C-alpha positions in Angstrom: -17.3 8.7 13.2 -16.6 11.2 10.4 -15.2 9.4 7.3 -13.6 11.4 4.5 -12.3 10.0 1.2 -9.4 12.1 -0.1 -7.3 11.9 -3.3 -3.6 12.1 -4.1 -0.8 14.1 -2.4 -3.2 17.0 -1.6 -5.4 14.5 0.2 -2.5 13.0 2.1 -1.4 16.5 3.2 -4.9 17.4 4.4 -5.6 14.0 6.1 -6.5 14.2 9.8 -7.3 11.7 12.5 -6.7 8.0 11.8 -5.5 8.0 8.2 -5.5 5.0 5.8 -3.1 5.6 2.9 -4.3 3.4 0.1 -2.2 1.9 -2.7 -3.8 -1.3 -4.0 -1.7 -1.6 -7.2 0.8 -2.4 -5.7 2.8 -1.0 -2.9 0.6 -1.9 0.1 -0.4 -5.2 -1.3 3.2 -6.1 -1.8 4.1 -4.9 1.7 1.6 -7.3 3.2 3.1 -10.2 1.3 6.6 -9.1 2.6 5.4 -9.0 6.2 3.5 -12.3 5.9 6.8 -13.9 4.7 8.7 -13.0 7.8 10.2 -9.6 7.4 11.2 -7.9 10.6 10.3 -4.5 9.4 9.7 -2.3 6.3 11.2 1.1 5.9 9.2 3.3 3.6 11.1 6.0 1.8 10.3 8.8 -0.6 13.2 8.7 -3.0 15.1 6.0 -5.0 18.3 7.6 -3.9 17.4 7.2 -0.2 16.7 3.5 -0.7 20.1 3.1 -2.5 21.9 5.1 0.3 20.4 2.8 2.9 21.5 -0.2 1.0 25.1 1.2 1.0 25.0 1.7 4.7 23.3 -1.6 5.4 24.2 -4.2 2.7 22.0 -6.7 4.4 18.8 -4.7 3.7 16.6 -5.7 0.8 15.4 -2.8 -1.3 12.3 -3.1 -3.4 9.9 -0.8 -5.3 9.5 1.0 -8.5 9.9 4.1 -10.6 7.5 4.5 -13.5 6.3 1.0 -12.6 9.7 -0.6 -13.3 12.3 -1.9 -10.9 15.1 0.7 -10.5 18.7 -0.4 -11.2 20.3 -2.0 -8.2 17.0 -2.7 -6.4 16.6 -6.3 -5.3 12.9 -6.5 -6.3 10.4 -4.4 -8.1 6.9 -3.6 -6.8 5.4 -7.0 -7.8 3.8 -9.3 -5.3 4.2 -12.1 -7.8 8.0 -11.9 -7.5 8.1 -12.1 -3.7 5.0 -14.1 -2.9 7.2 -17.1 -2.0 10.4 -15.4 -1.0 11.6 -15.9 2.6 12.1 -12.5 4.2 12.6 -14.0 7.7 14.4 -11.5 10.0 15.0 -9.1 7.1 14.7 -5.3 6.9 13.0 -4.3 3.6 13.2 -0.8 2.2 10.2 0.1 0.0 10.0 3.1 -2.4 7.1 3.6 -4.7 5.7 6.4 -6.8 2.4 6.5 -5.0 2.0 4.7 -1.7 5.2 5.7 0.1 4.8 9.3 -1.1 1.4 9.3 0.6 2.8 8.0 3.9 5.5 10.6 4.1 3.2 13.5 3.2 0.4 12.7 5.7 2.0 14.9 8.3 -1.2 16.1 9.9 -2.6 12.6 10.7 -2.9 11.3 14.3 -1.8 7.8 13.1 -1.3 6.2 9.8 -1.9 2.7 8.5 -1.6 1.3 4.9 -4.6 0.3 2.9 -5.3 -2.4 0.3 -7.9 -5.1 -0.4 -5.7 -7.9 0.8 -6.1 -6.8 4.4 -9.2 -4.8 4.2 -11.1 -6.7 6.9 -8.2 -6.2 9.3 -8.3 -2.4 8.5 -12.0 -2.2 9.3 -11.5 -4.2 12.6 -8.7 -1.8 13.6 -10.7 1.3 12.9 -13.7 0.0 14.8 -11.4 -0.9 17.8 -9.8 2.5 17.8 -13.1 4.3 17.2 -11.6 7.6 16.2 -13.6 10.7 15.7 -12.1 11.3 12.2 -11.0 8.8 9.6 -9.2 9.9 6.4 -9.1 7.4 3.6 -6.4 8.7 1.1 -6.4 7.2 -2.4 -2.9 7.7 -3.9 -3.9 7.1 -7.5 -1.5 6.5 -10.4 1.9 7.9 -9.4 0.0 10.5 -7.4 -1.0 12.2 -10.7 -4.6 11.2 -11.1 -7.3 9.2 -9.2 -7.6 5.6 -10.2 -10.4 3.0 -9.8 -8.9 0.4 -7.4 -7.9 2.9 -4.7 -11.2 4.7 -4.8 -13.1 1.4 -4.7 -11.0 0.3 -1.7 -11.8 3.5 0.2 -15.5 3.2 -0.6 -15.4 -0.4 0.5 -13.8 0.5 3.9 -16.2 3.3 4.4 -19.3 1.2 3.6 -18.1 -1.6 5.9 -17.7 0.9 8.8 -21.2 2.2 8.0 -22.7 -1.3 7.8 -23.3 -1.4 4.1 -22.3 -4.2 1.7 -20.7 -3.8 -1.7 -20.6 -6.3 -4.6 -16.9 -7.3 -4.7 -17.2 -9.4 -7.8 -18.6 -6.3 -9.6 -15.8 -4.2 -8.2 -13.1 -6.5 -9.5 -14.8 -6.8 -12.9 -14.8 -3.0 -13.2 -11.2 -2.7 -12.1 -10.3 -5.4 -14.7 -11.8 -3.3 -17.5 -10.3 0.0 -16.4 -7.1 0.6 -14.4 -6.4 -3.1 -14.1 -6.3 -3.7 -17.9 -2.6 -2.8 -18.0 -1.8 -6.1 -16.2 -3.0 -8.0 -19.2 -1.0 -6.3 -21.9 1.6 -8.6 -23.3 4.5 -6.1 -23.3 3.9 -5.3 -19.6 4.4 -8.8 -18.2 8.0 -8.4 -17.2 7.2 -5.6 -14.7 3.4 -5.7 -14.4 2.4 -9.4 -14.6 -1.2 -10.4 -14.8 -0.8 -12.5 -11.6 -0.3 -9.3 -9.7 -3.8 -8.3 -10.5 -5.2 -11.3 -8.7 -2.7 -11.2 -5.8 -3.6 -7.5 -5.1 -7.3 -8.2 -5.2 -7.3 -11.3 -3.0 -9.8 -9.9 -0.5 -8.9 -10.4 3.2 -6.0 -12.7 2.6 -4.2 -11.3 5.6 -5.4 -10.7 9.2 -3.1 -7.8 10.1 -2.6 -4.1 9.4 0.6 -2.2 8.7 1.0 0.7 11.1 3.6 3.4 10.7 6.1 5.2 12.9 8.1 8.2 11.6 11.8 7.4 11.9 13.2 10.6 10.4 12.4 13.0 7.6 11.8 10.9 4.5 11.8 7.6 6.4 8.9 5.7 7.9 8.8 2.4 9.7 6.0 -0.1 9.0 5.2 -2.8 11.4 2.6 -5.5 11.6 -0.4 -5.4 14.0 -2.8 -8.4 14.1 -6.4 -7.4 14.5 
């Protein structure tokens, strides 16, 4: 099994084989909480306008996500798992737009199949990759707003790779390093409205969920995420 760790939009565009698009803070952690709470499906979109247009066409849809880390006007939820951890999404269609994760999904056009990546379902991701046993695995770290690599996504990719190769990593040390680097913004007082400190812990709750989120392309700029238990 050839495993490659890639970065940002360039990495998504060059991804091949079974591709894991990673966005730990917070898109693909939030998406897992949404699916755990009963959502029928998630539609990942590239643009805020696309999400709003879908809401106009389907008022029953719930739209969530962020632009510059903040909830866009008219969105139902931001990109915070803390805000939706206990929300009942039973039977709902959720539209998700983020500055990193959903951009990666929709740019990984050369992949054979695409799943999302985060720590909250990392064990399920590893199990799925082992089951599929692909020749090539691309682990794409989407970074901060696709602008530069960031610690939590790269650590997640390295953790997946090492699990597949039979190596262990010190997760406590990883979380400590993230807390002192990219995760520090979750503990800044003025950020608590849109980036609460509780999100840090919810996004790093290792192996909380036993499923992956697999994608199917609906149309240009639209991708369907559905749950697969591993």
